[in-house]
Jmol script that loads the backbone (N, CA, C; Angstrom):
load data "model"
ATOM      1  N   LYS A   1      32.985 138.239  96.468  1.00  0.00           N
ATOM      2  CA  LYS A   1      33.096 136.791  96.572  1.00  0.00           C
ATOM      3  C   LYS A   1      34.344 136.459  97.379  1.00  0.00           C
ATOM      4  N   GLY A   2      34.203 135.740  98.487  1.00  0.00           N
ATOM      5  CA  GLY A   2      35.343 135.370  99.328  1.00  0.00           C
ATOM      6  C   GLY A   2      36.133 134.215  98.743  1.00  0.00           C
ATOM      7  N   LEU A   3      37.347 134.029  99.249  1.00  0.00           N
ATOM      8  CA  LEU A   3      38.207 132.946  98.761  1.00  0.00           C
ATOM      9  C   LEU A   3      37.573 131.579  98.951  1.00  0.00           C
ATOM     10  N   GLY A   4      36.764 131.423  99.980  1.00  0.00           N
ATOM     11  CA  GLY A   4      36.127 130.133 100.239  1.00  0.00           C
ATOM     12  C   GLY A   4      35.195 129.695  99.118  1.00  0.00           C
ATOM     13  N   SER A   5      34.667 130.658  98.362  1.00  0.00           N
ATOM     14  CA  SER A   5      33.782 130.300  97.263  1.00  0.00           C
ATOM     15  C   SER A   5      34.539 130.089  95.951  1.00  0.00           C
ATOM     16  N   VAL A   6      35.828 130.406  95.928  1.00  0.00           N
ATOM     17  CA  VAL A   6      36.628 130.261  94.718  1.00  0.00           C
ATOM     18  C   VAL A   6      37.568 129.061  94.806  1.00  0.00           C
ATOM     19  N   LEU A   7      38.169 128.854  95.956  1.00  0.00           N
ATOM     20  CA  LEU A   7      39.156 127.798  96.134  1.00  0.00           C
ATOM     21  C   LEU A   7      38.569 126.624  96.918  1.00  0.00           C
ATOM     22  N   PRO A   8      39.028 125.406  96.620  1.00  0.00           N
ATOM     23  CA  PRO A   8      38.568 124.255  97.416  1.00  0.00           C
ATOM     24  C   PRO A   8      39.108 124.334  98.833  1.00  0.00           C
ATOM     25  N   GLY A   9      38.557 123.530  99.734  1.00  0.00           N
ATOM     26  CA  GLY A   9      39.031 123.517 101.110  1.00  0.00           C
ATOM     27  C   GLY A   9      40.522 123.254 101.181  1.00  0.00           C
ATOM     28  N   MET A  10      41.185 123.860 102.141  1.00  0.00           N
ATOM     29  CA  MET A  10      42.640 123.675 102.251  1.00  0.00           C
ATOM     30  C   MET A  10      43.053 123.629 103.705  1.00  0.00           C
ATOM     31  N   MET A  11      44.239 123.065 103.927  1.00  0.00           N
ATOM     32  CA  MET A  11      44.772 122.942 105.278  1.00  0.00           C
ATOM     33  C   MET A  11      45.621 124.149 105.652  1.00  0.00           C
ATOM     34  N   GLY A  12      46.025 124.927 104.689  1.00  0.00           N
ATOM     35  CA  GLY A  12      46.885 126.067 104.941  1.00  0.00           C
ATOM     36  C   GLY A  12      47.178 126.782 103.645  1.00  0.00           C
ATOM     37  N   ILE A  13      48.014 127.769 103.709  1.00  0.00           N
ATOM     38  CA  ILE A  13      48.374 128.547 102.531  1.00  0.00           C
ATOM     39  C   ILE A  13      49.882 128.615 102.441  1.00  0.00           C
ATOM     40  N   GLY A  14      50.393 128.481 101.248  1.00  0.00           N
ATOM     41  CA  GLY A  14      51.826 128.592 101.013  1.00  0.00           C
ATOM     42  C   GLY A  14      52.067 129.142  99.626  1.00  0.00           C
ATOM     43  N   LEU A  15      53.213 129.706  99.421  1.00  0.00           N
ATOM     44  CA  LEU A  15      53.579 130.238  98.122  1.00  0.00           C
ATOM     45  C   LEU A  15      54.781 129.466  97.615  1.00  0.00           C
ATOM     46  N   MET A  16      54.534 128.439  96.825  1.00  0.00           N
ATOM     47  CA  MET A  16      55.580 127.609  96.277  1.00  0.00           C
ATOM     48  C   MET A  16      55.442 127.656  94.762  1.00  0.00           C
ATOM     49  N   ARG A  17      56.169 128.547  94.124  1.00  0.00           N
ATOM     50  CA  ARG A  17      56.011 128.825  92.696  1.00  0.00           C
ATOM     51  C   ARG A  17      56.101 127.564  91.842  1.00  0.00           C
ATOM     52  N   THR A  18      57.098 126.732  92.047  1.00  0.00           N
ATOM     53  CA  THR A  18      57.274 125.549  91.201  1.00  0.00           C
ATOM     54  C   THR A  18      56.107 124.590  91.344  1.00  0.00           C
ATOM     55  N   ILE A  19      55.688 124.312  92.548  1.00  0.00           N
ATOM     56  CA  ILE A  19      54.595 123.375  92.770  1.00  0.00           C
ATOM     57  C   ILE A  19      53.270 123.984  92.326  1.00  0.00           C
ATOM     58  N   ALA A  20      53.102 125.283  92.495  1.00  0.00           N
ATOM     59  CA  ALA A  20      51.873 125.955  92.070  1.00  0.00           C
ATOM     60  C   ALA A  20      51.693 125.871  90.555  1.00  0.00           C
ATOM     61  N   MET A  21      52.774 125.722  89.819  1.00  0.00           N
ATOM     62  CA  MET A  21      52.720 125.655  88.359  1.00  0.00           C
ATOM     63  C   MET A  21      52.613 124.218  87.837  1.00  0.00           C
ATOM     64  N   THR A  22      52.509 123.242  88.735  1.00  0.00           N
ATOM     65  CA  THR A  22      52.440 121.840  88.338  1.00  0.00           C
ATOM     66  C   THR A  22      51.014 121.484  87.943  1.00  0.00           C
ATOM     67  N   ASN A  23      50.859 120.891  86.780  1.00  0.00           N
ATOM     68  CA  ASN A  23      49.542 120.517  86.270  1.00  0.00           C
ATOM     69  C   ASN A  23      49.018 119.251  86.929  1.00  0.00           C
ATOM     70  N   HIS A  24      47.711 119.056  86.772  1.00  0.00           N
ATOM     71  CA  HIS A  24      47.009 117.907  87.340  1.00  0.00           C
ATOM     72  C   HIS A  24      46.972 116.738  86.367  1.00  0.00           C
ATOM     73  N   SER A  25      46.964 115.537  86.911  1.00  0.00           N
ATOM     74  CA  SER A  25      46.658 114.307  86.180  1.00  0.00           C
ATOM     75  C   SER A  25      46.063 113.322  87.176  1.00  0.00           C
ATOM     76  N   CYS A  26      45.106 112.537  86.730  1.00  0.00           N
ATOM     77  CA  CYS A  26      44.559 111.467  87.571  1.00  0.00           C
ATOM     78  C   CYS A  26      45.484 110.255  87.567  1.00  0.00           C
ATOM     79  N   TRP A  27      46.553 110.332  86.805  1.00  0.00           N
ATOM     80  CA  TRP A  27      47.615 109.316  86.777  1.00  0.00           C
ATOM     81  C   TRP A  27      48.931 110.056  86.989  1.00  0.00           C
ATOM     82  N   PRO A  28      49.122 110.601  88.211  1.00  0.00           N
ATOM     83  CA  PRO A  28      50.287 111.452  88.470  1.00  0.00           C
ATOM     84  C   PRO A  28      51.596 110.674  88.488  1.00  0.00           C
ATOM     85  N   ASN A  29      52.673 111.380  88.158  1.00  0.00           N
ATOM     86  CA  ASN A  29      53.992 110.761  88.265  1.00  0.00           C
ATOM     87  C   ASN A  29      54.774 111.350  89.436  1.00  0.00           C
ATOM     88  N   ALA A  30      54.132 112.249  90.181  1.00  0.00           N
ATOM     89  CA  ALA A  30      54.754 112.856  91.361  1.00  0.00           C
ATOM     90  C   ALA A  30      53.672 113.181  92.386  1.00  0.00           C
ATOM     91  N   GLU A  31      54.109 113.379  93.616  1.00  0.00           N
ATOM     92  CA  GLU A  31      53.198 113.798  94.677  1.00  0.00           C
ATOM     93  C   GLU A  31      53.874 114.894  95.484  1.00  0.00           C
ATOM     94  N   VAL A  32      53.063 115.677  96.150  1.00  0.00           N
ATOM     95  CA  VAL A  32      53.567 116.748  97.003  1.00  0.00           C
ATOM     96  C   VAL A  32      53.273 116.370  98.439  1.00  0.00           C
ATOM     97  N   ASP A  33      54.239 116.594  99.304  1.00  0.00           N
ATOM     98  CA  ASP A  33      54.060 116.264 100.718  1.00  0.00           C
ATOM     99  C   ASP A  33      54.740 117.330 101.560  1.00  0.00           C
ATOM    100  N   TYR A  34      54.536 117.252 102.848  1.00  0.00           N
ATOM    101  CA  TYR A  34      55.082 118.231 103.788  1.00  0.00           C
ATOM    102  C   TYR A  34      55.907 117.517 104.839  1.00  0.00           C
ATOM    103  N   ARG A  35      57.115 117.999 105.075  1.00  0.00           N
ATOM    104  CA  ARG A  35      57.976 117.399 106.111  1.00  0.00           C
ATOM    105  C   ARG A  35      57.691 117.996 107.474  1.00  0.00           C
ATOM    106  N   ASP A  36      57.359 119.232 107.505  1.00  0.00           N
ATOM    107  CA  ASP A  36      57.000 119.931 108.737  1.00  0.00           C
ATOM    108  C   ASP A  36      56.047 121.038 108.328  1.00  0.00           C
ATOM    109  N   SER A  37      55.812 121.968 109.159  1.00  0.00           N
ATOM    110  CA  SER A  37      54.816 122.993 108.835  1.00  0.00           C
ATOM    111  C   SER A  37      55.299 124.016 107.813  1.00  0.00           C
ATOM    112  N   VAL A  38      56.570 123.991 107.435  1.00  0.00           N
ATOM    113  CA  VAL A  38      57.063 124.993 106.481  1.00  0.00           C
ATOM    114  C   VAL A  38      57.795 124.420 105.270  1.00  0.00           C
ATOM    115  N   THR A  39      58.027 123.109 105.224  1.00  0.00           N
ATOM    116  CA  THR A  39      58.790 122.522 104.129  1.00  0.00           C
ATOM    117  C   THR A  39      57.897 121.651 103.259  1.00  0.00           C
ATOM    118  N   MET A  40      57.812 121.994 101.986  1.00  0.00           N
ATOM    119  CA  MET A  40      57.035 121.238 101.020  1.00  0.00           C
ATOM    120  C   MET A  40      58.020 120.584 100.055  1.00  0.00           C
ATOM    121  N   TYR A  41      57.763 119.327  99.691  1.00  0.00           N
ATOM    122  CA  TYR A  41      58.646 118.681  98.727  1.00  0.00           C
ATOM    123  C   TYR A  41      57.832 117.831  97.759  1.00  0.00           C
ATOM    124  N   SER A  42      58.438 117.540  96.623  1.00  0.00           N
ATOM    125  CA  SER A  42      57.816 116.731  95.594  1.00  0.00           C
ATOM    126  C   SER A  42      58.599 115.427  95.479  1.00  0.00           C
ATOM    127  N   ASN A  43      57.886 114.332  95.297  1.00  0.00           N
ATOM    128  CA  ASN A  43      58.498 113.011  95.224  1.00  0.00           C
ATOM    129  C   ASN A  43      57.963 112.284  93.994  1.00  0.00           C
ATOM    130  N   ALA A  44      58.848 111.659  93.201  1.00  0.00           N
ATOM    131  CA  ALA A  44      58.422 110.887  92.029  1.00  0.00           C
ATOM    132  C   ALA A  44      57.706 109.614  92.472  1.00  0.00           C
ATOM    133  N   LEU A  45      56.619 109.288  91.803  1.00  0.00           N
ATOM    134  CA  LEU A  45      55.864 108.066  92.089  1.00  0.00           C
ATOM    135  C   LEU A  45      56.283 106.915  91.195  1.00  0.00           C
ATOM    136  N   ARG A  46      56.925 107.226  90.084  1.00  0.00           N
ATOM    137  CA  ARG A  46      57.444 106.233  89.153  1.00  0.00           C
ATOM    138  C   ARG A  46      58.560 106.889  88.358  1.00  0.00           C
ATOM    139  N   ASN A  47      59.229 106.117  87.545  1.00  0.00           N
ATOM    140  CA  ASN A  47      60.317 106.678  86.739  1.00  0.00           C
ATOM    141  C   ASN A  47      59.795 107.794  85.840  1.00  0.00           C
ATOM    142  N   VAL A  48      60.551 108.876  85.789  1.00  0.00           N
ATOM    143  CA  VAL A  48      60.208 110.016  84.949  1.00  0.00           C
ATOM    144  C   VAL A  48      61.356 110.189  83.959  1.00  0.00           C
ATOM    145  N   LYS A  49      61.011 110.094  82.677  1.00  0.00           N
ATOM    146  CA  LYS A  49      62.038 110.233  81.644  1.00  0.00           C
ATOM    147  C   LYS A  49      62.263 111.710  81.315  1.00  0.00           C
ATOM    148  N   GLN A  50      63.443 112.005  80.807  1.00  0.00           N
ATOM    149  CA  GLN A  50      63.740 113.361  80.383  1.00  0.00           C
ATOM    150  C   GLN A  50      62.692 113.795  79.363  1.00  0.00           C
ATOM    151  N   GLY A  51      62.145 114.963  79.566  1.00  0.00           N
ATOM    152  CA  GLY A  51      61.124 115.491  78.667  1.00  0.00           C
ATOM    153  C   GLY A  51      59.703 115.222  79.128  1.00  0.00           C
ATOM    154  N   ASP A  52      59.502 114.284  80.083  1.00  0.00           N
ATOM    155  CA  ASP A  52      58.164 114.025  80.614  1.00  0.00           C
ATOM    156  C   ASP A  52      57.709 115.213  81.458  1.00  0.00           C
ATOM    157  N   GLU A  53      56.440 115.545  81.373  1.00  0.00           N
ATOM    158  CA  GLU A  53      55.886 116.587  82.236  1.00  0.00           C
ATOM    159  C   GLU A  53      55.689 116.010  83.634  1.00  0.00           C
ATOM    160  N   ILE A  54      56.056 116.761  84.650  1.00  0.00           N
ATOM    161  CA  ILE A  54      55.786 116.369  86.031  1.00  0.00           C
ATOM    162  C   ILE A  54      54.346 116.783  86.327  1.00  0.00           C
ATOM    163  N   VAL A  55      53.527 115.820  86.741  1.00  0.00           N
ATOM    164  CA  VAL A  55      52.123 116.087  87.044  1.00  0.00           C
ATOM    165  C   VAL A  55      51.769 115.496  88.405  1.00  0.00           C
ATOM    166  N   ILE A  56      50.894 116.185  89.111  1.00  0.00           N
ATOM    167  CA  ILE A  56      50.409 115.732  90.412  1.00  0.00           C
ATOM    168  C   ILE A  56      48.892 115.629  90.348  1.00  0.00           C
ATOM    169  N   SER A  57      48.309 114.939  91.294  1.00  0.00           N
ATOM    170  CA  SER A  57      46.856 114.877  91.360  1.00  0.00           C
ATOM    171  C   SER A  57      46.363 115.894  92.373  1.00  0.00           C
ATOM    172  N   TYR A  58      45.416 116.707  91.955  1.00  0.00           N
ATOM    173  CA  TYR A  58      44.817 117.692  92.854  1.00  0.00           C
ATOM    174  C   TYR A  58      43.759 117.054  93.743  1.00  0.00           C
ATOM    175  N   ILE A  59      43.335 115.847  93.399  1.00  0.00           N
ATOM    176  CA  ILE A  59      42.227 115.171  94.075  1.00  0.00           C
ATOM    177  C   ILE A  59      42.603 113.725  94.374  1.00  0.00           C
ATOM    178  N   ASP A  60      41.667 112.986  94.940  1.00  0.00           N
ATOM    179  CA  ASP A  60      41.855 111.552  95.161  1.00  0.00           C
ATOM    180  C   ASP A  60      41.655 110.849  93.825  1.00  0.00           C
ATOM    181  N   GLU A  61      42.740 110.416  93.206  1.00  0.00           N
ATOM    182  CA  GLU A  61      42.656 109.824  91.872  1.00  0.00           C
ATOM    183  C   GLU A  61      42.051 108.428  91.864  1.00  0.00           C
ATOM    184  N   SER A  62      41.773 107.862  93.041  1.00  0.00           N
ATOM    185  CA  SER A  62      41.132 106.545  93.087  1.00  0.00           C
ATOM    186  C   SER A  62      39.607 106.645  92.948  1.00  0.00           C
ATOM    187  N   LEU A  63      39.072 107.858  92.944  1.00  0.00           N
ATOM    188  CA  LEU A  63      37.629 108.029  92.753  1.00  0.00           C
ATOM    189  C   LEU A  63      37.230 107.567  91.352  1.00  0.00           C
ATOM    190  N   PRO A  64      35.966 107.190  91.169  1.00  0.00           N
ATOM    191  CA  PRO A  64      35.496 106.822  89.826  1.00  0.00           C
ATOM    192  C   PRO A  64      35.571 108.044  88.886  1.00  0.00           C
ATOM    193  N   LEU A  65      35.639 107.783  87.597  1.00  0.00           N
ATOM    194  CA  LEU A  65      35.785 108.829  86.580  1.00  0.00           C
ATOM    195  C   LEU A  65      34.788 109.968  86.752  1.00  0.00           C
ATOM    196  N   GLN A  66      33.513 109.661  86.838  1.00  0.00           N
ATOM    197  CA  GLN A  66      32.496 110.721  86.930  1.00  0.00           C
ATOM    198  C   GLN A  66      32.690 111.581  88.175  1.00  0.00           C
ATOM    199  N   LYS A  67      33.019 110.966  89.284  1.00  0.00           N
ATOM    200  CA  LYS A  67      33.234 111.712  90.536  1.00  0.00           C
ATOM    201  C   LYS A  67      34.472 112.601  90.409  1.00  0.00           C
ATOM    202  N   ARG A  68      35.561 112.073  89.823  1.00  0.00           N
ATOM    203  CA  ARG A  68      36.771 112.888  89.641  1.00  0.00           C
ATOM    204  C   ARG A  68      36.466 114.112  88.780  1.00  0.00           C
ATOM    205  N   GLN A  69      35.748 113.884  87.684  1.00  0.00           N
ATOM    206  CA  GLN A  69      35.434 114.995  86.785  1.00  0.00           C
ATOM    207  C   GLN A  69      34.564 116.038  87.489  1.00  0.00           C
ATOM    208  N   LYS A  70      33.616 115.577  88.277  1.00  0.00           N
ATOM    209  CA  LYS A  70      32.731 116.487  89.011  1.00  0.00           C
ATOM    210  C   LYS A  70      33.523 117.324  90.018  1.00  0.00           C
ATOM    211  N   VAL A  71      34.379 116.672  90.792  1.00  0.00           N
ATOM    212  CA  VAL A  71      35.184 117.382  91.801  1.00  0.00           C
ATOM    213  C   VAL A  71      36.106 118.400  91.137  1.00  0.00           C
ATOM    214  N   LEU A  72      36.753 117.999  90.042  1.00  0.00           N
ATOM    215  CA  LEU A  72      37.657 118.924  89.347  1.00  0.00           C
ATOM    216  C   LEU A  72      36.901 120.105  88.762  1.00  0.00           C
ATOM    217  N   LYS A  73      35.756 119.864  88.162  1.00  0.00           N
ATOM    218  CA  LYS A  73      34.965 120.959  87.571  1.00  0.00           C
ATOM    219  C   LYS A  73      34.472 121.922  88.649  1.00  0.00           C
ATOM    220  N   GLU A  74      33.945 121.370  89.738  1.00  0.00           N
ATOM    221  CA  GLU A  74      33.391 122.215  90.804  1.00  0.00           C
ATOM    222  C   GLU A  74      34.475 122.971  91.572  1.00  0.00           C
ATOM    223  N   ASN A  75      35.620 122.338  91.807  1.00  0.00           N
ATOM    224  CA  ASN A  75      36.644 122.953  92.650  1.00  0.00           C
ATOM    225  C   ASN A  75      37.766 123.653  91.899  1.00  0.00           C
ATOM    226  N   TYR A  76      38.020 123.233  90.659  1.00  0.00           N
ATOM    227  CA  TYR A  76      39.156 123.796  89.922  1.00  0.00           C
ATOM    228  C   TYR A  76      38.763 124.389  88.572  1.00  0.00           C
ATOM    229  N   GLY A  77      37.530 124.178  88.153  1.00  0.00           N
ATOM    230  CA  GLY A  77      37.036 124.799  86.926  1.00  0.00           C
ATOM    231  C   GLY A  77      37.458 124.135  85.628  1.00  0.00           C
ATOM    232  N   PHE A  78      37.852 122.872  85.656  1.00  0.00           N
ATOM    233  CA  PHE A  78      38.209 122.188  84.411  1.00  0.00           C
ATOM    234  C   PHE A  78      37.830 120.720  84.474  1.00  0.00           C
ATOM    235  N   LEU A  79      37.756 120.102  83.314  1.00  0.00           N
ATOM    236  CA  LEU A  79      37.565 118.659  83.193  1.00  0.00           C
ATOM    237  C   LEU A  79      38.891 118.056  82.781  1.00  0.00           C
ATOM    238  N   CYS A  80      39.267 116.981  83.409  1.00  0.00           N
ATOM    239  CA  CYS A  80      40.552 116.344  83.150  1.00  0.00           C
ATOM    240  C   CYS A  80      40.509 115.545  81.851  1.00  0.00           C
ATOM    241  N   THR A  81      41.587 115.641  81.089  1.00  0.00           N
ATOM    242  CA  THR A  81      41.719 114.871  79.853  1.00  0.00           C
ATOM    243  C   THR A  81      43.007 114.048  79.872  1.00  0.00           C
ATOM    244  N   CYS A  82      43.438 113.660  81.058  1.00  0.00           N
ATOM    245  CA  CYS A  82      44.659 112.858  81.174  1.00  0.00           C
ATOM    246  C   CYS A  82      44.432 111.480  80.557  1.00  0.00           C
ATOM    247  N   LEU A  83      45.501 110.729  80.410  1.00  0.00           N
ATOM    248  CA  LEU A  83      45.437 109.396  79.814  1.00  0.00           C
ATOM    249  C   LEU A  83      44.456 108.487  80.552  1.00  0.00           C
ATOM    250  N   LYS A  84      44.481 108.528  81.874  1.00  0.00           N
ATOM    251  CA  LYS A  84      43.581 107.679  82.668  1.00  0.00           C
ATOM    252  C   LYS A  84      42.124 108.037  82.369  1.00  0.00           C
ATOM    253  N   CYS A  85      41.798 109.318  82.376  1.00  0.00           N
ATOM    254  CA  CYS A  85      40.415 109.751  82.131  1.00  0.00           C
ATOM    255  C   CYS A  85      39.974 109.421  80.708  1.00  0.00           C
ATOM    256  N   ARG A  86      40.838 109.655  79.736  1.00  0.00           N
ATOM    257  CA  ARG A  86      40.489 109.343  78.341  1.00  0.00           C
ATOM    258  C   ARG A  86      40.274 107.850  78.154  1.00  0.00           C
ATOM    259  N   THR A  87      41.137 107.033  78.766  1.00  0.00           N
ATOM    260  CA  THR A  87      41.020 105.580  78.631  1.00  0.00           C
ATOM    261  C   THR A  87      39.736 105.088  79.290  1.00  0.00           C
ATOM    262  N   GLN A  88      39.441 105.584  80.491  1.00  0.00           N
ATOM    263  CA  GLN A  88      38.224 105.144  81.181  1.00  0.00           C
ATOM    264  C   GLN A  88      36.969 105.620  80.447  1.00  0.00           C
ATOM    265  N   ALA A  89      36.995 106.840  79.903  1.00  0.00           N
ATOM    266  CA  ALA A  89      35.843 107.348  79.154  1.00  0.00           C
ATOM    267  C   ALA A  89      35.633 106.530  77.881  1.00  0.00           C
ATOM    268  N   ALA A  90      36.733 106.200  77.193  1.00  0.00           N
ATOM    269  CA  ALA A  90      36.631 105.394  75.978  1.00  0.00           C
ATOM    270  C   ALA A  90      36.086 104.011  76.306  1.00  0.00           C
ATOM    271  N   HIS A  91      36.573 103.422  77.391  1.00  0.00           N
ATOM    272  CA  HIS A  91      36.079 102.103  77.793  1.00  0.00           C
ATOM    273  C   HIS A  91      34.591 102.153  78.094  1.00  0.00           C
ATOM    274  N   ARG A  92      34.193 103.193  78.779  1.00  0.00           N
ATOM    275  CA  ARG A  92      32.774 103.330  79.136  1.00  0.00           C
ATOM    276  C   ARG A  92      31.906 103.404  77.878  1.00  0.00           C
ATOM    277  N   LEU A  93      32.350 104.196  76.902  1.00  0.00           N
ATOM    278  CA  LEU A  93      31.596 104.320  75.658  1.00  0.00           C
ATOM    279  C   LEU A  93      31.593 103.009  74.872  1.00  0.00           C
ATOM    280  N   LEU A  94      32.754 102.405  74.752  1.00  0.00           N
ATOM    281  CA  LEU A  94      32.863 101.184  73.959  1.00  0.00           C
ATOM    282  C   LEU A  94      32.190  99.989  74.606  1.00  0.00           C
ATOM    283  N   SER A  95      32.178  99.937  75.943  1.00  0.00           N
ATOM    284  CA  SER A  95      31.600  98.788  76.630  1.00  0.00           C
ATOM    285  C   SER A  95      30.084  98.739  76.489  1.00  0.00           C
ATOM    286  N   ARG A  96      29.493  99.834  76.109  1.00  0.00           N
ATOM    287  CA  ARG A  96      28.046  99.830  75.872  1.00  0.00           C
ATOM    288  C   ARG A  96      27.689  98.857  74.762  1.00  0.00           C
ATOM    289  N   ASP A  97      28.620  98.684  73.832  1.00  0.00           N
ATOM    290  CA  ASP A  97      28.390  97.789  72.706  1.00  0.00           C
ATOM    291  C   ASP A  97      29.114  96.458  72.880  1.00  0.00           C
ATOM    292  N   GLY A  98      29.593  96.175  74.108  1.00  0.00           N
ATOM    293  CA  GLY A  98      30.277  94.927  74.371  1.00  0.00           C
ATOM    294  C   GLY A  98      31.622  94.835  73.679  1.00  0.00           C
ATOM    295  N   LEU A  99      32.305  95.951  73.553  1.00  0.00           N
ATOM    296  CA  LEU A  99      33.598  95.973  72.880  1.00  0.00           C
ATOM    297  C   LEU A  99      34.744  95.817  73.881  1.00  0.00           C
ATOM    298  N   PRO A 100      35.923  96.363  73.635  1.00  0.00           N
ATOM    299  CA  PRO A 100      37.128  96.064  74.425  1.00  0.00           C
ATOM    300  C   PRO A 100      36.996  96.284  75.940  1.00  0.00           C
ATOM    301  N   SER A 101      37.748  95.471  76.675  1.00  0.00           N
ATOM    302  CA  SER A 101      37.827  95.603  78.125  1.00  0.00           C
ATOM    303  C   SER A 101      38.846  96.678  78.480  1.00  0.00           C
ATOM    304  N   VAL A 102      38.893  97.078  79.747  1.00  0.00           N
ATOM    305  CA  VAL A 102      39.889  98.045  80.212  1.00  0.00           C
ATOM    306  C   VAL A 102      41.281  97.501  79.928  1.00  0.00           C
ATOM    307  N   ALA A 103      41.500  96.221  80.164  1.00  0.00           N
ATOM    308  CA  ALA A 103      42.820  95.619  79.927  1.00  0.00           C
ATOM    309  C   ALA A 103      43.217  95.735  78.462  1.00  0.00           C
ATOM    310  N   GLN A 104      42.277  95.498  77.558  1.00  0.00           N
ATOM    311  CA  GLN A 104      42.576  95.609  76.129  1.00  0.00           C
ATOM    312  C   GLN A 104      42.886  97.051  75.745  1.00  0.00           C
ATOM    313  N   LEU A 105      42.113  97.991  76.269  1.00  0.00           N
ATOM    314  CA  LEU A 105      42.378  99.409  75.982  1.00  0.00           C
ATOM    315  C   LEU A 105      43.725  99.839  76.548  1.00  0.00           C
ATOM    316  N   ALA A 106      44.025  99.407  77.753  1.00  0.00           N
ATOM    317  CA  ALA A 106      45.301  99.769  78.378  1.00  0.00           C
ATOM    318  C   ALA A 106      46.456  99.245  77.535  1.00  0.00           C
ATOM    319  N   GLU A 107      46.302  98.034  77.018  1.00  0.00           N
ATOM    320  CA  GLU A 107      47.360  97.458  76.180  1.00  0.00           C
ATOM    321  C   GLU A 107      47.555  98.290  74.910  1.00  0.00           C
ATOM    322  N   VAL A 108      46.456  98.704  74.288  1.00  0.00           N
ATOM    323  CA  VAL A 108      46.539  99.516  73.076  1.00  0.00           C
ATOM    324  C   VAL A 108      47.183 100.864  73.369  1.00  0.00           C
ATOM    325  N   VAL A 109      46.814 101.463  74.501  1.00  0.00           N
ATOM    326  CA  VAL A 109      47.328 102.784  74.867  1.00  0.00           C
ATOM    327  C   VAL A 109      48.776 102.675  75.365  1.00  0.00           C
ATOM    328  N   GLY A 110      49.169 101.499  75.853  1.00  0.00           N
ATOM    329  CA  GLY A 110      50.542 101.287  76.294  1.00  0.00           C
ATOM    330  C   GLY A 110      50.789 101.587  77.757  1.00  0.00           C
ATOM    331  N   VAL A 111      49.781 101.332  78.602  1.00  0.00           N
ATOM    332  CA  VAL A 111      49.939 101.534  80.038  1.00  0.00           C
ATOM    333  C   VAL A 111      49.522 100.272  80.775  1.00  0.00           C
ATOM    334  N   ALA A 112      49.931 100.177  82.031  1.00  0.00           N
ATOM    335  CA  ALA A 112      49.533  99.034  82.860  1.00  0.00           C
ATOM    336  C   ALA A 112      48.055  99.181  83.209  1.00  0.00           C
ATOM    337  N   VAL A 113      47.332  98.077  83.218  1.00  0.00           N
ATOM    338  CA  VAL A 113      45.897  98.116  83.497  1.00  0.00           C
ATOM    339  C   VAL A 113      45.611  98.701  84.877  1.00  0.00           C
ATOM    340  N   GLU A 114      46.514  98.485  85.858  1.00  0.00           N
ATOM    341  CA  GLU A 114      46.323  99.035  87.209  1.00  0.00           C
ATOM    342  C   GLU A 114      46.329 100.565  87.196  1.00  0.00           C
ATOM    343  N   ASP A 115      46.989 101.160  86.220  1.00  0.00           N
ATOM    344  CA  ASP A 115      47.097 102.610  86.164  1.00  0.00           C
ATOM    345  C   ASP A 115      45.869 103.289  85.599  1.00  0.00           C
ATOM    346  N   VAL A 116      44.965 102.534  84.997  1.00  0.00           N
ATOM    347  CA  VAL A 116      43.754 103.140  84.429  1.00  0.00           C
ATOM    348  C   VAL A 116      42.485 102.699  85.133  1.00  0.00           C
ATOM    349  N   ARG A 117      42.595 101.893  86.146  1.00  0.00           N
ATOM    350  CA  ARG A 117      41.404 101.467  86.890  1.00  0.00           C
ATOM    351  C   ARG A 117      41.028 102.492  87.906  1.00  0.00           C
TER     352      ARG A 117
END
end "model"
wireframe off; spacefill off
backbone 0.3
color backbone group
């Protein structure tokens, strides 16, 4: 089995131990970028408190929940259980019965509604 059947498409290869060990979230608090062809850096997307885990998104986190889960399962072998995914899944289940809105769930969970849409 070649690497192309195991790993998702990529623009290049690098060995960056710290970034390679960073977990995924669909509500990331950091992003990874490149300054040139050899320098990779991480940048905070919002305030990170001491003790918070640094998480990045492996995918386009603006995709709908089902699409994000499908891409992660097919390309990375896992289903995401981050706060955004749990909140959207709960809303989807509860809205079947005409229960809380995303805004109400976000308020209960303690996040901004924009962060879970």
